[in-house]
C-alpha positions as CSV (number, residue, x, y, z in Angstrom):
1,X,104.2,93.6,105.1
2,X,103.5,90.5,107.1
3,X,103.2,90.8,111.0
4,X,105.8,88.9,112.8
5,X,104.8,85.9,114.7
6,X,105.3,85.0,118.5
7,X,107.8,82.5,119.4
8,X,107.0,79.3,120.3
9,X,108.2,80.0,123.9
10,X,106.6,83.6,124.5
11,X,105.6,83.1,128.0
12,X,109.2,82.2,128.8
13,X,110.4,84.5,126.8
14,X,108.8,87.3,128.3
15,X,109.4,86.6,132.0
16,X,113.5,86.5,131.2
17,X,113.3,89.8,129.7
18,X,111.5,90.8,133.0
19,X,113.9,89.2,134.8
20,X,116.3,91.9,134.3
21,X,114.6,94.8,134.9
22,X,115.7,97.0,132.1
23,X,112.6,98.1,130.3
24,X,112.2,101.9,130.5
25,X,115.3,102.4,132.2
26,X,117.6,105.6,131.3
27,X,120.1,105.6,128.5
28,X,123.3,104.1,129.6
29,X,126.9,105.3,127.6
30,X,128.2,101.4,128.0
31,X,125.4,100.4,125.4
32,X,125.7,103.6,123.6
33,X,129.2,102.8,123.0
34,X,128.3,99.4,121.5
35,X,125.9,100.7,118.7
36,X,128.5,103.7,117.9
37,X,131.0,100.7,117.4
38,X,128.2,98.7,115.4
39,X,127.4,101.6,113.1
40,X,131.1,102.4,112.6
41,X,132.2,98.6,111.6
42,X,128.8,97.9,109.5
43,X,129.0,101.9,107.8
44,X,125.4,102.3,108.2
45,X,123.7,106.0,109.5
46,X,121.4,104.0,112.3
47,X,121.7,101.3,115.2
48,X,119.8,100.4,117.8
49,X,119.5,98.0,121.1
50,X,116.2,97.1,121.2
51,X,114.1,94.7,123.6
52,X,111.1,93.1,122.6
53,X,108.2,93.5,125.0
54,X,104.6,91.8,124.5
55,X,103.1,94.6,122.5
56,X,106.2,97.0,121.7
57,X,109.6,97.3,120.9
58,X,111.3,99.3,123.0
59,X,115.1,100.9,122.8
60,X,117.9,101.0,125.2
61,X,119.9,102.7,122.9
62,X,119.0,104.4,119.3
63,X,120.9,106.3,117.2
64,X,120.2,108.0,114.0
65,X,116.6,109.2,114.6
66,X,114.4,110.0,117.2
67,X,112.0,107.9,119.5
68,X,111.8,105.4,123.1
69,X,109.4,102.5,121.0
70,X,107.9,101.0,118.4
71,X,104.6,98.7,118.2
72,X,105.7,95.2,118.0
73,X,103.8,94.6,114.7
74,X,106.4,97.1,112.9
75,X,109.4,95.9,114.3
76,X,112.0,94.4,112.1
77,X,113.9,92.8,115.4
78,X,110.1,91.2,115.9
79,X,111.3,89.0,113.2
80,X,114.8,88.5,114.0
81,X,114.2,86.9,117.4
82,X,112.3,84.3,115.7
83,X,115.9,82.7,114.7
84,X,117.8,83.2,118.1
85,X,120.9,81.6,116.4
86,X,120.9,83.4,113.2
87,X,121.8,87.1,111.8
88,X,119.0,88.3,110.2
89,X,120.0,90.7,107.0
90,X,117.3,92.6,104.9
91,X,119.4,93.7,102.1
92,X,116.7,95.7,101.1
93,X,113.4,95.9,102.5
94,X,111.5,97.1,99.3
95,X,111.8,93.7,98.0
96,X,111.3,91.5,101.3
97,X,107.4,90.7,101.4
98,X,107.9,91.1,105.0
99,X,108.7,94.8,105.5
100,X,107.7,96.5,102.1
101,X,104.5,97.7,103.3
102,X,106.3,98.5,106.6
103,X,105.6,102.5,108.1
104,X,109.4,102.4,108.6
105,X,109.9,101.5,105.0
106,X,107.2,103.7,103.0
107,X,108.0,106.5,105.4
108,X,110.6,108.1,107.4
109,X,113.1,107.0,107.8
110,X,112.5,105.0,104.8
111,X,114.7,101.9,106.1
112,X,115.9,99.7,103.3
113,X,119.0,97.9,104.8
114,X,118.8,96.1,108.1
115,X,120.9,93.7,110.0
116,X,119.9,92.3,113.6
117,X,122.0,90.1,115.7
118,X,119.6,88.6,118.7
119,X,120.6,89.5,122.3
120,X,120.2,86.1,124.2
121,X,119.7,85.6,127.9
122,X,121.8,83.6,129.9
123,X,119.3,80.8,129.2
124,X,118.8,81.1,125.8
125,X,116.0,82.9,125.0
126,X,116.0,86.3,122.4
127,X,115.1,89.1,124.0
128,X,115.9,91.8,121.3
129,X,118.8,92.7,119.2
130,X,121.8,94.9,118.7
131,X,120.9,96.1,114.8
132,X,122.2,98.2,112.4
133,X,120.1,100.0,109.4
134,X,120.3,102.3,106.6
135,X,118.0,104.3,104.3
136,X,120.2,102.8,101.3
137,X,120.3,99.0,100.3
138,X,123.3,97.3,101.7
139,X,125.1,94.2,102.5
140,X,127.5,92.8,105.2
141,X,130.6,91.6,104.5
142,X,131.8,88.5,106.8
143,X,134.1,90.4,109.0
144,X,131.1,92.8,109.7
145,X,128.7,89.9,110.3
146,X,131.2,88.4,112.9
147,X,131.7,91.5,114.7
148,X,127.9,92.5,114.8
149,X,127.6,89.1,116.6
150,X,130.5,89.6,118.8
151,X,128.9,93.0,119.6
152,X,125.5,91.4,120.5
153,X,127.2,88.6,122.7
154,X,128.8,91.6,124.5
155,X,125.5,93.6,125.3
156,X,124.3,90.2,126.5
157,X,127.2,90.4,129.0
158,X,126.3,94.1,129.9
159,X,122.9,92.7,130.4
160,X,123.8,90.1,132.7
161,X,126.3,92.7,134.6
162,X,123.3,94.7,135.1
163,X,121.4,91.9,136.9
164,X,124.7,90.8,138.8
165,X,124.7,94.5,140.0
166,X,121.4,94.9,141.4
167,X,121.7,91.2,143.2
168,X,124.7,92.4,144.8
169,X,123.1,95.6,146.3
170,X,120.2,93.4,147.5
171,X,122.4,90.4,148.6
172,X,125.5,92.2,150.4
173,X,126.0,89.1,152.7
174,X,127.0,87.4,149.5
175,X,129.3,89.9,148.1
176,X,132.4,87.3,147.3
177,X,130.4,85.1,145.3
178,X,129.0,87.7,143.6
179,X,132.3,89.6,142.9
180,X,133.9,86.5,141.7
181,X,131.4,86.2,138.8
182,X,131.8,89.9,138.0
183,X,135.6,89.7,137.8
184,X,134.5,86.8,135.3
185,X,132.2,88.5,133.1
186,X,134.6,91.6,132.9
187,X,137.6,89.3,132.1
188,X,135.3,88.1,129.1
189,X,134.5,91.7,128.4
190,X,137.9,92.8,128.1
191,X,139.0,90.0,125.7
192,X,135.9,90.8,123.5
193,X,137.0,94.2,123.6
194,X,140.4,93.0,122.3
195,X,139.1,91.5,119.7
196,X,137.1,94.0,118.5
197,X,139.5,96.5,118.6
198,X,141.2,94.6,116.2
199,X,138.4,94.1,114.0
200,X,137.9,98.1,114.3
201,X,141.5,98.8,112.7
202,X,141.3,96.1,109.9
203,X,139.9,96.4,106.6
204,X,137.2,93.7,106.2
205,X,137.7,93.3,102.3
206,X,141.7,93.1,101.6
207,X,142.9,92.1,105.4
208,X,145.3,95.5,105.7
209,X,145.0,97.8,108.4
210,X,142.6,100.7,108.1
211,X,142.7,104.3,108.3
212,X,142.6,104.4,111.8
213,X,145.4,102.2,112.1
214,X,147.4,103.9,110.0
215,X,147.1,107.4,111.9
216,X,148.3,105.7,115.3
217,X,150.8,104.5,113.6
218,X,152.1,107.5,111.8
219,X,151.6,109.4,115.1
220,X,153.9,106.8,116.6
221,X,156.4,106.7,113.7
222,X,156.7,110.7,113.9
223,X,157.4,110.6,117.4
224,X,159.8,108.1,117.4
225,X,161.6,109.5,114.2
226,X,163.3,112.6,115.0
227,X,166.8,111.7,113.7
228,X,165.2,110.1,110.4
229,X,161.3,110.8,109.9
230,X,159.0,108.6,108.2
231,X,158.6,108.4,104.5
232,X,154.5,108.0,103.2
233,X,153.3,106.7,100.1
234,X,149.7,107.6,98.8
235,X,148.8,104.7,96.1
236,X,145.7,105.1,93.9
237,X,144.9,102.5,91.4
238,X,144.6,104.0,87.8
239,X,141.2,104.1,86.1
240,X,139.4,101.9,88.7
241,X,136.2,103.3,88.3
242,X,136.4,101.6,84.6
243,X,137.0,98.4,86.2
244,X,134.0,98.3,88.2
245,X,131.8,99.6,85.3
246,X,133.5,96.9,83.0
247,X,134.3,94.1,84.7
248,X,132.0,94.6,87.6
249,X,132.2,95.2,91.7
250,X,133.2,91.4,92.2
251,X,136.4,92.1,89.5
252,X,137.1,95.3,91.2
253,X,137.0,93.9,94.6
254,X,139.6,91.1,93.4
255,X,141.7,93.7,92.1
256,X,142.1,95.4,95.4
257,X,142.8,92.2,97.2
258,X,145.6,91.2,94.7
259,X,147.2,94.7,95.6
260,X,146.8,94.0,99.1
261,X,148.8,91.0,98.8
262,X,151.3,92.5,96.9
263,X,151.6,95.3,99.3
264,X,151.3,93.0,102.1
265,X,154.8,90.9,100.7
266,X,156.5,94.1,99.6
267,X,156.2,95.8,103.1
268,X,155.9,93.2,105.4
269,X,158.5,93.7,108.6
270,X,159.4,96.9,107.0
271,X,156.6,99.1,107.6
272,X,152.9,99.3,107.0
273,X,150.7,99.1,104.2
274,X,147.0,100.1,105.0
275,X,143.7,100.7,103.0
276,X,142.9,104.1,103.2
277,X,139.6,104.3,101.5
278,X,138.2,103.1,98.3
279,X,141.0,102.4,95.7
280,X,143.6,104.7,97.9
281,X,146.2,103.0,99.9
282,X,149.0,104.1,101.8
283,X,152.4,102.9,102.8
284,X,154.1,104.2,106.0
285,X,157.9,103.3,106.1
286,X,159.7,104.5,109.0
287,X,163.4,105.1,109.3
288,X,163.2,105.2,105.5
289,X,165.6,107.6,103.4
290,X,163.9,109.5,100.6
291,X,166.0,107.5,97.7
292,X,165.3,104.1,99.6
293,X,161.4,104.9,99.8
294,X,161.3,106.1,95.9
295,X,163.2,102.7,94.8
296,X,160.7,100.5,96.9
297,X,157.8,102.7,95.3
298,X,159.2,102.1,91.6
299,X,159.5,98.5,92.8
300,X,156.2,98.0,94.0
301,X,154.7,100.0,90.6
302,X,156.6,97.2,88.5
303,X,155.2,94.7,90.5
304,X,151.7,95.5,90.3
305,X,151.9,96.0,86.3
306,X,153.0,92.6,85.8
307,X,150.5,90.8,88.1
308,X,148.8,88.0,86.3
309,X,145.5,89.6,86.8
310,X,143.9,88.8,83.1
311,X,143.3,92.8,82.7
312,X,145.7,95.7,82.8
313,X,146.5,97.3,86.2
314,X,148.6,99.9,87.1
315,X,148.9,102.3,90.0
316,X,150.0,105.4,90.6
317,X,152.2,106.8,93.6
318,X,152.6,110.1,95.8
319,X,155.2,110.0,98.1
320,X,156.6,112.4,100.7
321,X,158.7,112.5,103.7
322,X,157.9,114.0,106.9
323,X,159.5,117.4,107.5
324,X,160.2,118.3,111.0
325,X,157.7,120.0,112.9
326,X,154.9,118.5,110.3
327,X,151.8,116.9,111.4
328,X,150.6,113.6,110.3
329,X,147.6,115.1,108.1
330,X,150.4,117.9,106.7
331,X,152.6,114.8,105.2
332,X,149.7,113.3,104.0
333,X,148.4,116.2,102.1
334,X,151.7,116.8,100.5
335,X,152.0,113.0,99.5
336,X,148.6,113.3,98.1
337,X,149.6,116.3,95.9
338,X,152.2,114.5,94.7
339,X,149.6,111.4,93.7
340,X,147.7,114.1,91.8
341,X,150.8,115.1,89.8
342,X,151.7,111.5,89.0
343,X,147.8,111.3,87.4
344,X,148.4,114.7,85.6
345,X,151.6,113.5,84.2
346,X,149.9,110.4,82.7
347,X,149.8,107.9,85.5
348,X,151.9,104.7,86.3
349,X,154.5,106.3,87.9
350,X,156.2,107.6,91.5
351,X,155.9,111.4,92.1
352,X,157.8,112.8,95.1
353,X,156.6,115.6,96.8
354,X,158.9,118.5,97.2
């Protein structure tokens, strides 16, 4: 283990941290929410908002384990603040000389993966980080890294707003000026929330909507489709595990991206194609009769089978039309049961749920 060095501007950095008067304050839901979003986007079991004091790392928010603070010499984030303009990513702490002997790595919580985005003060000092970490090695996709940076900027704005609120209480006579500043910060937060909402509804690998976006769209389609209910198809890549095992995960990712492109081309403007998880995709076809939906699925199956991928790729599809009074989950379960029938019958086919 290598103890973190002190930043060259340590005295000024600590002075900036003290100005925010946030150390040892109670937990606040706004910070907890941002950590929850960061963990969800990055797929980790733990996350935190940390602030690096002179001798300690203090947690404004901590999820996935218990604690209020740790020694600064053992803090991953004390290394991260040394590069204020860079995201620090440790894919496997056991392979990193800075952390392999760290007590948090060799003992509970056995941290292996870490990613931290520095929290910058208004005058550019790194106060701490918004970080995510896990007991398994990992990586960050480009979209996940960008989202973590966006969230860290939002934490910085939250710190600024706390300071502004405190100064408003002390200087009521200048409240008009401060309210204008608060409005500016809230406008920035609202814009970032719009961007973050989009990111949390998009699969970072394929660029398709994810399970969360699909659930919202399916609920809306059911509500609007009283006279002509929507059709739902679950698409699964046949023998996808063999693709990963034989050709590697990079090739597996290429197959997923290529299939996403075909789905986007076939259903743009006529519904929604979403990545449901792993090698499964879901197609939502609002206001589509069963016969037409089945024909579209057959076209899709043939298009995938003829993709110039350099290796054979086929798909199996389970199709269901929403029944009156049926919930979205019940419709998906019937489509999933039809998908299993397609697999049992030899794959590379479309099966319609009864």
